[in-house]
N, C-alpha and C positions, 0 to 999 in steps of 0.2 A: 297884537304883542310884539314887541321887542326883544329878541333874547341874544345879547353880544356874546361873541366867540370868547373874548377877553375883554374886561372891563378894568384897567388899572385904577381908575378913580374911585369905582366902587369899593375895591378892594382896599382902599387906603383911607378912605373917608374915616371911618372909625376909629381908625388908631393915629389920625392926623398930628392929635396933640400930643399923644406920647411919642411921635417920631420928632416932632420939634423939640421938646424937651430932651430928648437924646442927643439932639443936633447941638442944642445949646451947652449941652455938658461936655461935649468934644470939643467945642469953641473954646471953652472955660479952662480946659486941661491941654489942649494944643496939640493932640495926638492926631495928626491928619494923614502921616504915612506910617503905617505899622501903628505901635502905641497901644494903650491899655484896653480899646475899646477892640482892637483886633485880637490881642491876647485872650482877653473874654471869649471872643466867638470862636477861636480855634480851641479851646477847652470844652465849651460847651456844645460847640458843634460834634467834636468828637463823642461827646457823652452820647447825645441825642442820637447819633448814628450808630452807637455802638461799637466804634472804632477806638483803637487805641491812641491815636494823635492825629493832627491834621497841620496843615500850614498853609495859611491865607495867602492868597495871591489875587492879581488884578482881574482874571478871568478864568473860565474852565479851559479855553483854547491855551493860554499861557501854562495852565496846570501840564497840559500834555506835553506840550513842548519842553517843559524843564525836567518831567520825567525822562524823555526821552534823551535830553542833553545828561543827565546824572546817571542813566544806565549805559551811558557809553556809544549808543547806538549812531551811526554815521554813515557816511559814503560807501557804498559797495555794501550794505544791508538791505536786507529786507523784512517788510512786516506787514502780516497778514489783518486786514480789514474788511469787515463786513461792507457789501456793496451796497446796502441800504441803511443809510444813518445820515446824521448831520455831517458837513463836511470837514468841520474840526477834527473828527475822529481819523482822518487821513493824513491832517497837517501834523499830527503825531510823526510819521515818517519824513512828510517834505521838508518841514523845518531843520531837519538835521541831515538832509541830503541823502537818506535812505529811499527806497523804493516801496510803495504802497503796493502789495499784492492783494488783489480783491477777491474776496468769497462770498458764495451765495447765501441765503439766509433761509431759516425756518418757516415755511409756510404758513404755522401758524403762532408761533410767538413773535416772527418778525425780527428775531435775533439771530445772531451768528450761526448758521447750521455747522454741528461738530463734523459731521459727515463729510464735509467740503472741505476740510482743513489737510488732511493728510497728503491728498495729491499735490498741495501748493507747496509744501515745506522742500527749501533746498539747504545746501551748506549754508548758505546767506542768510537764512531767516534766525532773527534774532527776537522777536517779538510778536504776538497775536493782540491785538485790541478788540476788545469785547464791549459792544455797545449795549447797555440795559435800556431797551428803547422804548419809549412811551410810558417809561415807569415800570415796564416787565423785566425783570433780570434775565439775564441769559442761561442756559443750561451749562452750569459752570463745570460739573465734575467731569464729563468726558472732555471738555477743553482744556481742562488743567491736567489730566491723565496724559493727554498727547504731549502737551508743552513741557511736563517734567520728565518724561521719557527722553527728552532730546534737549534739555537745558534751554528752553526757549523761556523768556519772559512773558508773562500775562499781565494786560493792562486793562483796566476796568474803566470805560467813560460811562461814568455814573451822572453824567450831568442832569440826566432826567429822572433820577432814581432816589431822590432822598427819603431816607427812612425803608427804601426795599430792601427784601432779604431775599437769599437763597437758602432754601431747606434751612431755616430757621437761623442762617448765619448772615449778618448786615453785610450789604455790597460794599466795596471800597477798600477792604483788604482781604478778600477772598484770594486774588491774585497777588501779584508782587506790588502794586500800586492803584490807588484810584483816584480819578478826576472828577471833580462835581463843578458845575457852575451855579451862581447865584443871579444870572441875568433875570431882570425885573419879570419876565412873564414864566419862571420856572416855579415849581411846587414851593421853594424856598427861594425867594427872589428880592434882591436889594432894591435900592433906588437908581441904578446905574449898574456897571460891571462889576463882578465879583467872581471869585473860584476859590478851590482849594485843592491840594494832594492831600491823600489818606494811604496810610502803609504801615505794616508790621515792621518794616525795615527801618530802624532809626538811623541808620548810616545814610540811606538815602533819603531820608527828611532833611537829616542835617545839612547834606549837600545842597537840597533845593531850597533851604533857608539862606545859604550864602549865595546861591544863584540868583535867587530874587531881589537881592540886593546890591547889584553890581559887582558880585562875585566877591563880596566883603565881609569878613567876619568881623574884622577890627576896623574900626572907622578909619578910612584913608589908607588901608593894608588890604590891596585887592589879591585874592587868591587865585580866582579864575578868571576867566572872561566870561561876566556875568551879565544881567540884564536888570531891567527898573521894571519888576513884576510884582512890587509891592501891594498889598490889600491897603485901600485908603480906611482911615479911621472913620469918616462919615459913612461910608458902606456898610462896614463892620456895626457901627451903631443902629444902623436900620436894620440890620439882619439879627442884631441882639434884641430888639423889640420884637421882630416878627417869630423867631426861633420858638418861643414856648406856645406859640399857637398852630406850630406845624402838625403835630399830631392830630390834634382835632381838626384841622384843616384836610389833613390825609384821610381820615375817616369820611368826611363828608363827600370826598372824591369817589372815594370806595363805595359809599351809599348810591350817590349819583349814579354810578357806572352799574351796579346791581339794579336800579331802576330803569335805566335803559335796556340792560340784558332781558329783564322779565318783561319789558314792555314794548320793545321793538319787535315786530313779528312781519315783517315786510320779507317774502319769500325770496327777494333777489339781492337782500342786503347779508353780508356777512360780518357778524361781529366778532370782536376782538375774543381769542380764545383764552380757556380757562386752564392754565396748565398745573402740573402736578409739583412743580419744584419751588414755585413762590407765588404769591398773592401781588399783583400789581398794585403800585401807588398811583395809577392812572395821571400822569403828566397829560397824556391824551387818551381820548377816547376813539379809536380810529378804525371806522369800518370801510367795509369794500362794496362797490357796486360797478357794473360793467358799464353803466353811463353815469358815470361819476360827476363829470362837467354838468350834466344836465341836473343832476340831484343836488349839486351845490349851486346853481342858479335858481331851481325851484326853492330850495331853502331861503335864498335871499330874498326872492320875491314874497315869502311869507316873513320876512323879518326876523329870521334865523341867522345869526354868524356861523360860518365854519372857516376850515383852511384846508390845504392841500399839504400834508407833511409827509413826504416830500415828492414833488414832480418830477425829479431826476433822480435816478441810481448814479453812484460815485463814478462808476466806469464810463458812463456818458457825460460826465461833466467836461466843457472846454479845455479847463485847466488841467485834464489829466489826456487829454489829446495823444500827448508824446508817449502814453502808455500801451497803444495801440490794441486797446479793447474795442469790442464792436457790439452793437445791438444783437441780442441773441445769447452772449455769453453767460449773463446771469438771469434766467428766466423769472424767477421767483421773484427777486428785486425789481426786475422790469415790470411785471405785472402788477405788483404794489405800487410801483409809482404811477402806474395808469388808473388804477382803481382805488385808491386808498382817500379817505376823506375823514378829518376830525373833527369831532362833533364838541359843542361847547360842555365842559365838565369843570368849570371854575367853582370853587366851594361857594361863592357868593351867589350862585344861581338859587332860586328858590324852587319850591318843589311844584309850583305851578308853571315856572316857564321849562322844567324839565319835562311836566308831561305835556305841555305844547309842542315841544321839539320831537316826542313819541309819537304824537297824534298826527302832527303834520308830516313826518317821514312814513309812517304807515299808510297816508293816503298817497302817495308819490306813484304816479302813474295809473291812478285808480280813476 
């Protein structure tokens, strides 16, 4: 049996005709950069996510960049970032000339460890980036308590956390702003790049709307040095087709995760933790094993796709060598980078495929 890690063709085949019709409608009305498809998506995604408003952009990375710009963060400022996440979380600081200051992660949730934050705060600390990693929300209350007492902004990188919640509150506007990605492999993914910013700060979102369109609020009148970060109409059209299915597909991911959790009994494999502050939407189902590379090869030999997300902690990335971090600085992030392996969890998997993954893993090393 062959079990793909991700199969975008399988995901799109059932809705291909609906996607083509949506694209035909966009071609007919001509709203290719912003336009009515984007406006509809902004309204419907905000409602689905349970936030007050969102601003559509070209990618999740652009969302982080424009949040930093709109917040006035710049040279000489510092931003605390988890050491284990996708590198775009740290671009939040880099793009505006600030310094990323890395912090270790919680060994159970894989998200920013609140206990590691306070020793890193200086008079230059302007923001904390919190990544809701693999679909699991971070422990927000202690992070917010630290930030609010020092007038520090909290930015949620929710690129992997569509429909996720923290203690019943939807992610994306628990902090000061949230950034979502709609890259094709995300829980809600388009047919190319896409992203958005959410916030309960209307003035911040107003400014981001201007920044995304060349700093212009009125045609040919530019209020700021802006960017070309507009969401494309065709991408919004594809997302409008997929959004109504998101809740059902999220439940399917959670079903598969529960099946993995109850079925995988290998004594050397550590499963993702269940935390008391929020149920994961399982963008990834990431296990740990001390012989991760051998496990990955074994799964591939048995027709099962897997992926290492992520093999390098941020503080050891070559692009951050100028920050002078060393191996051993963040032991939890480094351990996870050595041991993590993400299993197939896309909602299109059949129960038979899931059971085959479980049976195969349980035989590893036997």
